[in-house]
N, C-alpha and C positions, 0 to 999 in steps of 0.2 A: 504494500500500500504506500503510495506516494502522497505525502502530506505537505502542503504549503502552510507554514506557520507565520502569521503576522505578529508584530510586536515582540520579536524574539529577544530583544534586549531589555524588555520591561520585567517587572517582578513576576508576573505569571508566565511570561514567555520563557524566562530562565528556568522556572520550575518545570515547565513542559519539556524543554530541551533536555534537562537533566534526567527526566524519567521516561524518555521516549521508548515506546514499546519495541520489542524485538520484531524484526520483519518490516519495520516502517522506515522508508526513505524520507528523511526530513529535509525539506527545503526551507531554510529560515530566512526571514526578511525583517528589515527595520527601516525606518524612514531615512536614516543616514547611510545605511549599508555598512560596509566594513568587511573585515577578514571573514570569509566564508558566508557572508550574508548578502542577499539580494537587497538592493536599494528600492524601497517601495513607499511612496507617499500616499497614504490612504485618502487624502483630500483630492487626489487626482483620479477621477473615475476611469479615465481612459487607460491610465497606467495599471489600474486594478484589472481591467478587462484584458489588457495585453499580456500581463504576466501569467494569467490563467491560460489564455489561448496558446501562449508560447510553450509553457512547461506542462500543461495538461495534468495537474495533480488530480488524484482520485478524490481528495478532500482538501478544502481550505478550512483551516482552523484559525478563525479570526479572533485572536486574543488581544488585539490592539484596539484602542479607543481614545477618543477625546474625553478625558475624565475630569477636567478642571471645571467642577460644577458651578462655581461662582463666576469664573471668567466666561463661561458659555453664555451667560446673560448679556455680555458685551460683544461676544463673538459668535452669534447664532449661526452665521453662514459656515464658519469653520467647523463647529460642532456638527452641523447638519451634513456637511460634506463627508466627514470622517465616520460618523456614527450611523448615518442612513445611506449616504451615497455610495460608500465603499461596499457594504454588503449587497446593495442592489446591483452594483457592477459585477461583483463576484458571482452572484446568482445568475445574472444574464449570461456571462461567459460559461459558467459551469453547465447551464441548461443546454448548451450546444452539443455536449457529448455525454451528458448523464452524470456529471460529477456531483459531489456532495459538499455541503457547507455546514460547519458548526459555528454558530454565532454566539459569542458570550454577551450576556445582557445583565440587567441590574434590577435590584429591588426598587430603584427610583422611578420605574414605570408606574408605580402605584402611588396614590395620594396619602396613604397612611391613616385614613380616618376610620377604618372599620374596627380596629382594636383587636382583631384576631388574625392569625397567620393567613397569608394570601396563597390560594391554590393556583396552579399553573394556568387554569382555564378562566380565571376571573378577569373581568374587564379592566383594562389598564386606564389610568387617568393621571398622567404625570403632572407635577406641579411646576416644572420649569423647563428650560430649553434642553438641558442635558437629558432628563428623563424622556422628553418628547422625541428627541433625536434618536435615542436608543429604542424607543417603541417603534419608530418608523423602520429602523434597522431590523427589528424582529419581523415586521410584516414582510419586508423584502426577502428575508431569509426563508420564511415559511411559504412564500409563493413558489419556491424551487421545490420540485418533488423530493429531492434528496436533501432538503434543508432542515436543520434542527436548531433550536435555541436552548441555551442553558443559562438560566438566570442565577445570579448569586448576589452576595451582599458583603459590604465592609471588608474588602480584600486587603490583606497585608502579608508581608513575608520578611525574610531576613535581608533582602536587598531592595533597592529602589526607593521610591518616595511614598511613604505611607504613615498612617496614624501611629502605629507601633514604634517605628524608628524615631518619629518626631517626639513622641512621649518619652522614650528613653533618654533622648537628648535633653528635654526640658526637665525631667526628673533630676538629671545631673546638674543642671545649670541654675535651677530656681528652687527656693524653699517652699513655694506655694504655687499651685496651678488652679485655674478655673476651667471646668469642662462641662459641656452641656449634659444634663441629666434627664431631659424629657424627650429624647429621641431614642427609640428602642428598635433594635434589630439583632443581627448576629454577626460577630466577627468571623471571617473565613480565611484560613491560612492558605497560602498559595500551594503548599504541597498536597493538601487534601483536595483542593479544587483541581489541581493538575491530574490527580488520580481519577477524579470523576470525569474529566474531559476525555482521558484516554479510554476509560471504560465505555463511554458513549460511543467512541469511534470503533472500539472492538466489537461491541454488540451490534452496531449498525453494519459492520462488515460481515457478520456471521448470519448466514441464511436462517439458522434456527432461532435467532433472537431478533432479527431485524424488524419483522412485522409487528412484534409486540412492544417495541421500543417507542415510547411517546416522542412526538416531534417537539414538544415544549416541556422542558424539565426545569426543576428547581434544585439547587444544591447550595447548602451552607453547612457549616459545622453545627453541632447540636447546642441547644440551650438558647437563652436570650440575654441581652445585656443592653445597657445604655452606654453612651460614649463615656460617661462618668465611671461606670462599672469597669469598662475596658481599661481606662486610664489607671484606676486604682490597682487592678490586677497586674498591669504592666509594672507598676512600681513595686508591688509586693513580691512578685516573682523575680523581678530584676535584682532585688536585694537578696532574696533566697539563693539565687544562682550566681551571685558574685558580680553581676553586671553593674550594680549600683552600691555605693556605700550606705546611702540612705535614700529613702523615697520622699519626694515632695508631698506636702499636705495638699490633697486634691479637694477643691471646693466645688459643690454642684451649682451650676448655672441653669437658668431656663433659656429656652430659645429666644424668648422676648428680650432677655438681658444681653444676648449675644447675637444681634441681628446680622444677617449675611445677605448679599445680593440675591442669592437663590433661595427659594423656599425648599425645605426638606421634609420628607414624610416623618410624622411623629412616631409611627409604628409601622415598620416595614418588614416584619418577620415573614419569612417564606415557609410555606408548608411543603416540606420535602419528602413526606412519607411515601407517596407514590413513586417518586423518582428513585428513592433509595431501594425500594423493592425492585423496580425495573432494572436498576443497575447492579443489584446484588452487592451493595456496599453498605457497611455499617459506619455511621458517622462518629467522629470524635466530639466530645464536648469542647466548646471553644476554649475553655481554660486548659484542657489537656493539649490541644493544638498549639495554644500560645506558649505553653511550657516547652514544647518541642522546638518551636521557632527560636525562643530565647536560648535554649541549650545550644542550638546551632550557632547563634551569634556568639555565645560565650566560648564555644570551642574554636571559633575562627579568630577571636581576639578583636582588637580595636579597629581593624581594617573594615569591618562591616558596618561600623557606626559612623 
């Protein structure tokens, strides 16, 4: 199976590359290219079509995205091009020869007002540009007969730019932090998300499981947390594992006290039960997954921070 991976230098892309399945020929791409990487700007729809038609991958695994939620409010065209235009272009090209697409998406396609976990088939209603552009990308992917969407939430890992690494740095630098406590979801580690992505592709390639595999899936680690809970856990586990000498005192803020350009869902927990059964994967609780990420950072030393 030949897989074109986008966003290979990002936090999820690196986890996917590190856990590539046996028998997969991985063609990795990033916006800037580089050693062993195809240069691919997802904002360029023609480039997205051309790379697929030239290399004819069996699957495009679209792990790249415009994820700057607040900046998207000022750059809607860029967010739209990357998050909606690219999957539409991939789908158009893949349709010419029967290729498949796995599109990564987000809990931000929901408005967060129902107060219970969102199932895969529930109607989307995003609050901002980022969520709306990702919802359009989902629609484009699902128009392809071999297209699938995997929604996830609050992604973080030992590399890249994410909440976990930022909190580790702030715990080191500041005696006190303020973190939003009234937005609830579930942190998801890149290594567990990568495992889910590869399982989707493996099951989609297997004639015995392909037909029973949903085209729209949810995956996150288990449990629920606010950003405040996540920040406190990062500090506590950071001290326990020797990454921090002391943890900062974390103060809970409300969303109203910490206004941002983009509105965010107050409750965006994903109901992953059906997807876990379909994929045959047992989830880790988010605290267990966080411990594994922090252990990796600790074993690698200062270079990862």
